[in-house]
N, C-alpha and C positions, 0 to 999 in steps of 0.2 A: 416467067421463064425460070426454070429450075437449073441449078448448077450442080446438083447432086450432093451438096454440102448442107448440113443443118443451118438454120437461120443463125446469123451472128458469127459463124465460123469463118476464119480468114482463109485466104487461098494459101496453098502450100508454098514454102519458100522456093524461089527459083535459083538456079546456078548463076554465078556472076556473069557468065557468058556461055552461049551454047557450046556443046562439046566439039563441034566441028568448025567453030568460028575462026576467022583469020587472026583475031587477037590472040587466041590460045596458040595457034600455030606459030605466030611471031614470037611469043614468049618461049615456046619450046625450042625454037631455033637459037635463042639467046643463051640457053643453058650450056651447050657445048663450047661456046665462045670463051667461057671462063677458064676452061681447062688449060690452054696455053699460058695464061697468066699465072695460074697456080703452079704449073710446071716450072716456069721461069723463076718464080720466087724460091721454090724448093731447090733449084739448081744453084742459086746464089748463096743459099743458107741451108746446107744439107741437114743440119740438126733441127731446123725449125719445122714444126708441124703446122701445116696449113690445111684447114678444113673449111668446107662451105657450110656455114651454119645458117639455118633459116631464122630470120629475125622476127621477133614478136613486135607487132606494130599496133597503132590505133588505140581503141578503147581498152583492149586487153593489156597493152603496155602501160597505159595510164593507171589502171587498177593495180598492177604489179608495183609501179613506182609509188603510189599512195600507200599501199600496205607495207612496202619495204621501209619507207621513211617514218611510218608510224611505229614500226617495230624497232628500228635502229635510227633514231633521230639525230645522232651525232656523226660528224665527219670522222672516219676511222683513222685517217692520217694525223689530224689534229689531236685526236684522243690519244694516239700513241705517243705524241709529244707532250702530253699533259695539259692540252688546251681543250676547252669546252666550246665547240663551234657547231652550229646546226648544219646538218647535211642538206644540201639543196639539189644535188644531182645523184642519180643512181648510175653507177659506172660498172663496167665489166672489169674484174680483176685481171683476167687474161683476155685481151681484145678478141673480138670475133674473128678478125682478119688473121690472127695468129693461131686460130684453132680453138679458142675459148667457146664454151657453150653458153647459150642463152638460158641459164638455169639459176635458181636461187643461190646456190653455193658459189657461183661466179659473180655475184653482184655485191657491191659495196656502196655505202653512202659517202659522198664527198661534198665539201663546201666548194663554192665556185672557184676560189684561187687554187685549191688543191687539184680540182678537176682540170683547170686550164694548164697547170704545170704538168700533170700526167699526160694530157692530150698532146701537148707540145713535144714532150719526150718521145711519145709513141709515133708522132708524125715524122720526127727526125729519123727514128729507126726505120720506119717504113720507106722513107725517101732514100736512105742509104742502101736498102735492099733492091731498089729499082735499077 
């Protein structure tokens, strides 16, 4: 039986789901539901820029994390205080929920304690805006 491909050739990659699938339709219906939340945040904090940033995930994110920590192995907050501590977390300088972009210029390496401190402060701010 012939498939029309040369021997040893793999099948072309398929889409994660068919274009007319119910999964895709359900995901598309979720997108507009974020708009009221974004509008509510902007109403409470008029100067705050809120953008919907597409997050990088999975294998691509792990590669970015590995490269970033290889290039900048020290915690930037500890380094600013004159301490030499290895960075273990790659953090967004401006959080994605505040309109920060998922780009290299918005990433910084932090140690676990500095990351926990920053995350706690951001969570308090986010809670205050709700």
